[in-house]
N, C-alpha and C positions, 0 to 999 in steps of 0.2 A: 251581525258581528260574530266572528268566530269565538268559541268559548275561551280561547287563549289570547284573543286580541286585547291589548292593553286599553282599559277604559280611560276616558279623558278625565283629568283632574279638575275638580271644581275651582272656580276663581277665588273663592274665599276659604273653603275648608280643605282643599287639596284632596289627596287620595292616599290611603294606606294599604299596603300589601303585607299581610302576615305570612311570612315565608318560612317553610321548614328547611333548615340547612343540613339535615341528615345527621348521622352519628359521628362525623369527623373527616371522612375522606371527601375532599372537594370534588372528586370524580362522580360522587353520588348525587350531586345537585341535578335537579330535573331541568329539561330544556326551558320550561316555563319559568323556573327560578332564575336561570341565567338571563332570560329576556327581561324579567322584572328588574334585576340588578343593573342591567345595562342602561335602563331608563330612569333609574332612581335619582332624585335630587338630594335626598337625605337617607342615610343608612343608620338604623338604630339596632344595636346588638351588644351582647356581652363580648368580652375580649376573645375568648376561645372561638366563638362563632364568627367574629370578625375575621379571624385568620383563615376561615374556610371560604367566606363569601367575598372578601374585599377585592380579590384579583379580578372579579367579574364586574366590579363597579367602574363607572366611567371616571376619567380624571376630573377633578373639580368637585366631586360629590362631597357633601358634608357628612361627617361620620360622628355619631354620638355613642360613646361607650357607656353602657348602663351599669358597669361594674362599680363597686365601691373602691375607694382609695384608702387602704388601711394606714398609709403613712401620714395622711392629712386629716383623717376623720376619726375622732375619738370614739365614735359609735358606728363601727363598720356596718352594723345591721340596718342603719338608716337608709342606705342605698344612695349615697351622694353620686350624681351622674358625673362621669368623667368624659373628656372630649379627646378625639383622635382624628387624624386626617389620613386620606389615602396617599397623597403625595404632596410635593411642595406647592402644587397649584391649587390644592384643595382649600375650601373655606370651612369655617366652623359654624355649626348651628348655634343660634343664640341660646345661652344657658337659661332654661326656664326656672321660674320660682318653685314650681312643684318638684318634689324629689322622687316621685315614683315613675315607673316606666310608662304607664298609661298617659300621664301628663306630658312626659317627654315626647311621646309619639304625636299627640295632638298639637303640641306647640310646634313641632317640626313640620306638621302638615299645613300650618297657616300660610296664607299667601299663595295658595294654589300649587304647592309643591307635592311632588310624588315621594312618598315615604315608604321604605321597605323596613319592616320590623322583622328581623331574622331571629329565629330561635333554634336551639339545638333539637335535632330529631324532627318531629312533626308537630305543628301548632295545636292539633286536636288533642295531643297528649301532654302538652305543656301545662304546668300547674297554674300559670298566670295569664296565658294568652287569651283565654275566654273572658277574663275580667277586663283586659285591655280592649277587646272587641266590643264589649258592652259599653265601656266608657266612650268609645268612638261613636257607637250608635246613639247614645244619649246626647252627645254633643253635635250630632248631625254630620259627622265626618264619614264619608263613604269609604268602605274597605272591601277587600277581597282576601281569600285564603288560598295560598299555594301549598298543597301538602308536600311533605318531605318523607324520607325513609325514617321510620321510627327507630330510635336507638335500640329499643328492646328487641327489635326484629333484625336490624342490620348487623349488629354486633355478633349475635350467634351465627349468622350466615357467614361472616368473615372468620369466625372461630372454628368453622366446620362442625357446628352443633345443630343438627336438624331439630325443629320443634315438633314436627308431626311426621307420621309415616303413613303407609297405606291403610293402617287400622284406624286412622283418624282420631287419635287421642285428643282429649280436651287440653287446651292451653290456657293457663291463667297468668296474668301479669300483675305483679305486686311491686309497689314502691315502699320499701321497708321503712323509709323515713316518715311516712304518714299512715302506714297500715294499722288497722285496729285489731283488737283481740279477736273479734268476729271474723275478720279477713283471714288471719292466721289459722283459725279453726277450720274455716271452709277449705282453704287450699291444703291444709294438713290432712283433711278427710278424703281429698281427691287422690286418684292414682294417675292423674294426667301430668303434663309438663308444667312446671312453674318457672316463670322468668322473673327474677328478682332484681330490681334496681336498688343498689345500696352503695355503701362506701367500703373501701378496702379493709379498714379496721373494724367494720361492722358485719363482715361476711359471716364470721363464726357465730355472732349473736343471731343473725337471720337463720342460719342453719339450726341453731338451738331452738328457735321458735317453731320451725317446721317439725323437728323431732318431738317437741313437747305436744304439738298438735296432732301427732299420730303417724308422721312419716318414719319409716325405718331408718336407723342410722347408716345402713349400708346402701342407701339410695345414692346413685351416682350424682355428682355435682361438678360442674365446670365453672370457673371464675375467669372472666376476661377483663383486663384493664387496658385503657387507651385503645378501645376497639376501633377497627377499620383504619387505623393509622400505622405507620411503620414502627411505632413504639409498642404495638399490641403484644401482650403476653397472656397466655392462657394456662391455667393449672387445672388438672383433673384430680378429683378426690371423691370422697363421699361426704354426706352430711356429718358423719361422725369423725372424719379425719381431716377436714379442710383446715382447721386451725393448726394442726400439726404440720400439714403440708406447706402452708404458707410460712410457718416458722422455720422449717428445715430449708426452704428455698431462700431464707434470709430476706423475705419480702416484708415481714412484720417482726418486730415493731419498726415503724418507719415514719419519718416526718411527713411523708406523702400519704399517710393513712386515710386522709379525708378525700382522696380521689374517688370519683364515681366508678363503679364496676357493674358489670352485668353477670349475674349468676344464673345458670340454668340447672334445674333440678328435675331428674326423671331418667327413665331408661334410655331415652333418645340421646342423652348426653354422655353415654358410656364411652370410656376411653378407647375401647376397641374400635368403635365407629369413628371417633375423631381421628385416630391414626390414619384412616383412609380418606377422610373428608377434609382434613386441615389443609386447604389449598392455598391460603394466604400466608400463613406463617412458615410454610414449607417452600416458599419461593427461594431460588438459589442464592440471592443476595439480600434476604430479608433483614431489614434493619441496618444494613451496612452503610456507614458514612463513606461516600466515595468522593475523593477530591478530583475535580475536573479542571485542570489548569488552562481554561479557555474563557473567553468572554461569554456572557449570557447569549448573545446573538449567535456566536459560533457553536455553543454547546447545547442549543435548544433541543434539537432532535436527539442528540446523544443523551442528554439528561432525561428526556422522555423514555428512551429505551432503558436506561438504568432503573427508572421508577417502575417500569413493567416487570423488572426482575426483583422488585421489593426494596431496592436501594434508596438511599437519601443522598442525591447528588449535591455537591457544594462547589459552585463555580468560583474559581479564583483566576482572574486574568494575569498572565505572566508577561504578556507583551502589550504594548499600546501601538496603535496605528496612527501615523502622522503623515501629512502631505509631503511630497518631495521638496527638498531645499530649493531646487530650481524647477519651477513648474512649466517653463517654456517648452521643453521637449514633449511633455505630455499634451500640452495645448496644440502643438503642431501635429502630433499623431492623431488626435481626435478630429481635427480639421481635415486631415488626410483621409479619414474614414468617410467623410461626407463627399469629398471630391473624387473618390474612386482610386486612391493610391494603393489600396490593399486588396488582395485576393482572400486572405484569411485574417482572423483575429483569434488568438489563443489565450484563454483564461486559465491560469494555474491555481487560482484560489478564490474564495468568496470575497476576500478583501480586494482583489483585482477587479471583480465585478462591481463592487461598491464604489471603487475609485473612478471607474469609467462612467458609472451611472451618475455620480455626483458631478462630474465634468459635463456630462450631457445636460443635466438639469441647469447647470450654470449658463450654458449656451442656448437654453430653451429647446433642446432636442429630446427625442424619445426613442423608443425601440425601432421606429420606422427608419432611423438612420442606418440600421444594419442591412437594409434591403440590398440584395446583390452581393453581400459579403458572406463568406462561409465562416461559421463560428465553431470553435473547438473548446471543450471543457475538460479539465484534467481528471474529473471524477464526479460522482453523483451529487455531492453537496454543492459543488460549483455549478453543475447543471441546474440544480433546483433554484439557485440564486438567479441564474439567467432566465429561467422560466418565469420566476416571480417578476422579473423586469419586462417580460413579454417577448423573450427571445428563446426559441427552441434551438439548442445546439445541433449542428450537423454532424459533429464527431465527438464521441465520448469513448474512452478506452473500453474495449470489449474484455480485456484481461485485467492486468494490474493497474490500479487507479493511481498512477504516478506519471511523472514526465516520461519515464522509460516506456510505460504502458501506452502513453499517447503516441510516442514515436513509432511503436510497433504497428499502429493502425494508420499513421499519417501517410498519405499518398505522395510519391515523389513528384517533383515539378515536371510538368509535361508542356512544352511550349505550344503544342498543337491545341490542347484542351484548356490550358490555363493562360488567359490573356494577360494576367499580371503575375509577377513572380515574387511578390513581397508579402511578408507576414508581419502583423502588428502584435508584439508580445508585451502587454502591460504586466508588470510584476513587482515584487518587493526588491528593496535595495540589496538584500542579502541572499537573493536566490542563487542557486547553482547554475553552471553553464551547460548542464546536460542537454536541455531542450534546444538551446540556441545552436550548439554544436551539431546536434542531430538533424535539425532542420536545414542547416547549411549543407550538411552531407547529402541530404535528399534533393539538393539543388535550389533551395529557397533562399531569398534575401530576407534578413530579419531586422526589423526595427525593434531593438531591445530597449524598452523604455521603463524607467523607474516611475511607477504609478503611485507608490506609497513607500514610506519608511517604517520599519519596525524597530521600536525601542523598548527597553525593559520597563515593565509596568511598575507602579508604586507598590510598596509592600502592603500586604493585606492587613486587616485589623490585628491587634495584639492577640486576641483570643484565638484567631485562626492560626497565627504563627505558633502559638503554644500548642495547639492541637496537632499541628503538623510535626513538630519536634517531639512532642510528648506522647505520641501514639494514639491521639484522639480520633484519627481517621483509620478506617479499616482497609482502604485501598486507595491508590492514586493511579490515574491513567496518564501516561506520558505519550503524547501524539507526535512528538518530534524531539530531536536533540536539543533544540533551543528551549523547549518547555522544561527540560531537565535542568539545563544550566540556569535559566531564569528563575525557576521556582526555588532552587537551592540558593540562588543569589539574593532573592528578595524575602525568603521566608525560612531558610534553613533546610537541612537534610531531613527527610521523613524518618520517623522512628523505625527501628528494625522489626517491629511486629507488623508494620503496615505492608500489605501486599502490593508489590510493584508490578504494574502491567505496562508493557511497551508495545508500540505499534509495529516495530520492525527491528532487525538486527542492528542498524546504525544507532537507533535510539537506545536500544538495550546496551550497546557498547558504551555510550555516553553515560548512561545510568551507572554502569559498573565502574567506570572511571571516577565517578563521584562517590564510590563506596557503597552503592546500593545493590541489594540482592534482587535480581529479576526473577519473579515468580511466574509471570504470565507473558506470553508473546502472541500477538495476533497471527493467524495463519496467512493473512495477506494484509497489505498496508491500507486498512480501512478502519475508520473510527468505530463503525458499527460491528465489524468483525472483532475489534479489540474488546468491545463491551460484551459480545457473545463469548469470547474466550474467558473473560473474567467470570461471567455467569457460569460457564462450564466448570471453572476452577472451584467456585463456591458450591456448586451442586455436588462435585466429587468430595469436597471437604465435609459437607454435611452428611453424605452417605457413609463416609468413613467413620464419622463420629457415632452415627446410629448403629453401624455394624459392630463397633467396639463397645457399645453400651454406654458411651459417654454423652454428656449433655451437649447439645448443639450451641456453640458459642461463636461470637464474632471475633475476628483477629484482634481487635482492640482490647478485648477482654482478657487477653493473655498478659498484658503489661501489669507490673506490680500495682496492687491496690485497685485495679479496674473493677473487679467483681464487687468490692465493697462500695464503690461509687456508682455502680450501675443503676440507672434510673429504672424505677418500676413502672 
């Protein structure tokens, strides 16, 4: 058996995987962790850890939240287990009589179920994981350990704070909440790097302990909150000035003072080095909330691209796709594909691919029905949807990814080489006539078929509408004129501090007609070029602030009262 092969669960006791979820970034989960989550029957974790791991759990998994519920428990410290589910198809684990996590885990493992007990950081550094493992061992419940990236190591790496250099200095790790006087004395006497896990409102006290133990007040110190997430913030100071630094930054006092932070003390955390090594917080759109007016399916690759720039994408569908009112025309065209009626089929959108695919499945057909037919796709995303269907397009625009770009590369009809002169064009009910007219001009007959209808989507939730109108979003990406009209129609006009990015001149004109100031335009009509253009805008904005000696802020922080409400 491979070291990473999942062991079989016992028929009575099941099996428990103690899994390190890392410091907060879901991308830091190990491959082994993702494998264990995909095979879990029950997932046991605290709320914040659930947010990191639950996307990798299979539908139907039982999820047990070990957090306390302060609204229902008069004694929050007792640890009353709460329940949560991954989705509507999920089931809930039976509520055990025992109130501690170890009994929760063993109860969940009964009946041969696979249990994943996920903890923040690494299980080896978790204060209670070892006790839970011992409880499993005593009860005869088999278990394994999947290490994760320790918070005390991962957070400094994301903050651009190296813990060691070529001189190999000593590194000490301290949990300020449990550190003894002897521990403070030892790290105070050392000249190595000290990594302190503490809370935001206890940072100054921890710094005072180190100074009292012998560290110089001018020793550099960095403090990072919400490390490895897009809410991450880092402050550079010294042991003697950290309290004043946090006060001047209006971070303290704060109702969020109990949040965990990682503080790094030592010469390796000097501000001069961090200016060069802060790779994460210096991303061009770091922390920006970007509104993407598309469905999750349409926006998947775009949202991933935005995340790579440090942004937090928020998908809001502005249109809904529905079947055509009269499906007979589409049915005849699909049958014509099989009987050899067409030389070409041209797909102008991902939705067109989806509509044809669904009709194929209805008739029990698959990608083999395209044999002998030439396939065209209007752009990269449509081509990817076809490839996922098992069809490699014969023609994708070499230049502009649009109907005009497709026509530039489309061959004219040649009666010698083309035995059939007909093109099947499945498209939306509101599509323009550009492609049809162009194909006819090239000598082709076109069956222009409504494959789907686009209708305005339902309004987003109230908090999203308020964020759009109130300046809670830093930017919005408009990928067509219809997304402008529909977003304004269902949610209202974006606030004037929000950066407006448009995919092309026609979309920009529509935005301006609705009273919006267009700040960014894609150099070519591609959603990925649009995201690149927004990232370039953010990078230039950041560089200008640094050159002027101003703090780097997000656009949404320019609205009245935003700095006061800014989350720490």
